[in-house]
C-alpha positions, 0 to 999 in steps of 0.5 A: 268651672274650676278656678285656676287663680289663687283662692281668696278663701279656702274651705276645709270640708265639704259637708253642709257647713262647708258647702254652705259657706263656700257657695255663699261666698262664691255667690258674691264673686270671691274665689273659693277653693274647697278641699274635701278629703273623701270622695262623695257620696259618703256615709254620714249620720244626721238625716232629719232636717228641721223647717228653719233650714228652708231659709238657708237652702233658699239662699243656696238655690237648693230648694228646687233640688230638694223639691225634685228629690225623692226625700221623704217630706216631713211635717211634724215631730212626735214624742212617745213617753216612758209609758208608751203614750204617744203625744199630740203631734207638733205640726209645723204648719199649724204654727207657721202656715208657710212653705217653710213648714214642710221639710225633709228626711234625707239620706245624708250621702245623697243630700251632702252630694247635692250640696257640694255639687251645688257649690261647684255650680256656683263657681266653687273650686271643689277638690275631693279626695284631697286632705288638708294636713295642716292650717298654716299660721304666721304669728296668730294669723291663718294664712294657708293650708298644707294639703295632700292628694288622695294617693299621697303622691303630692304635697303643697301649700295653698295660701288665702285671705281667709280659712274656713274650717268646716272639718267636722268634729276633728276640727283642725284649728280647734285641735291646733289651738286647744279651743274645745270645751266639753259640755259638762252635762251632755255626755251621750253616745248612740248606737243605730242601724237601718231597717227595711219594711219597718212600720211607718205612718201614712199621709202627712204623718209618713215623714214624722220624726218620732222620739221615743223614751225608754221605759226606765228613762235611761235613754231614747230612740230616734225613728226617722223614715227615709225613702226606699222603705228604709227607717233610721232607728237609733238609741241615745243614752249616757255614754257611761250607761251605754258602754260601761259595766255591760256584759257585752260590747256587741253593738247588736246585742246592746241595741236590742237590749235597749229596744226591749226597754222601749216596746213602741220601738220594738213593735215598729222594727220587728216587722222589718228586716235590718238593712245595714250594720250596727254603728256606734258613736260618742255624741259628746257635746262640745263647743269652741271657746271662740268661733274666729281668729285673724284669718280664720273662722270655724263653722258646723261641727268644727265650732261645736256639736249639740246633742241630736235630740231635736235634729238640730245638727244640719240646721246649725251647720247651715246657719253657722256656714251662712252667718260666717259666709256673710262675715267673710264677704263683708270683711273681704269687701272692706279689707278686714279679716280680723278675728273681730270681723270674722266672728261678728256672728258668734254671740247671736249664734251661741245664744241660739245654740243655748236656747236649743241646749236648754230644751235638750237639757230639759228633756233629760231632766224629765220635761213633759211636753204634754203637761207643759202645753196643758199648763201653758197652752198659749206657749205651744207656739213658742215650743214649736218654734224652738222645735222647728229651729227658730232659735235666734229670737230673744223673746223665746227666752220667756218661754224657756224660763217657764220651762225651767220653772216647770222643771224645778217644780218637777224636781221638788215633787220628786224630792217629796 
């Protein structure tokens, strides 16, 4: 049902973080208007969900939609090292025997459309094809937005008590206030495409995400089976390595040069047929110096982006949208939309992001899952917890400390 009254909350962006925040705020009875500059469905990368998304999807009343979809069910993640050796799968159910341990591989155009339609079903005034040009401030307080229709014919100002910026990596508020800080270590880029009829496992392994390292350890491939016999396959490596000092800027040639260094990927895709163009993106990791200010809050990629190694993107989008929504609702209920109130969730969320970042950095530094689990078999559950996205428990820091120790020993052995 479209709301005609002035919104109390404006959400910029209809991706997973924006749809999540809008839906949960609307569930509490507040008037929410969501502006999305594109018309859904639209293409987006980031197809692999991890199990902890379950709990936010449950709050959103999305689980039945997901269970009734044709998305491929995902039960595990598996790693292939530089030698080509396949690791033992990390089956989520073995670690946590609960319905949440089965998740999905999604085509984002379809998943995101389900999410934004779900927001509308919960009373959000969803306006697609409307671009937010600017967030308006009075002093240091966000008070509204200036927007423009798809055809550019109309322009006007909308005011609200809270602005939720879910506008993605081009975050309007982050850019306006100069809040972005680039990660000094995770300077990666990606090239990817889609294959029809490429190799896929069967039974409960059909939906496994596979992470395959190149033979020379310069990068890694994701291998994500989707429905309709399609597989998403992309390479991630350092930006300088991938795009600088090459004799080609042709994405196709570059992609296959990297695939040649990863026989396990090459064997899987050569039986298939390419089903899309080659795409490329900088995957530079970054974070805002703060998640909220007076009258505004950042969620999803508008707050920060983390390397896609462990498929944490959608989880972080949903979780930040959920936590911010709770802070917004609490603030509206008590008439407090200050930076302190709207950012109450930030510290715990950042600690969770940092736990995932630690595992990402460990992988790039030569961390070997199999060797670590063999040395610390009682820690396999903690590693699996991190892989499923259970990032917000301080007790996992002890295991991450052991990972750091293992890395130091690894570096010391290399030095000798």
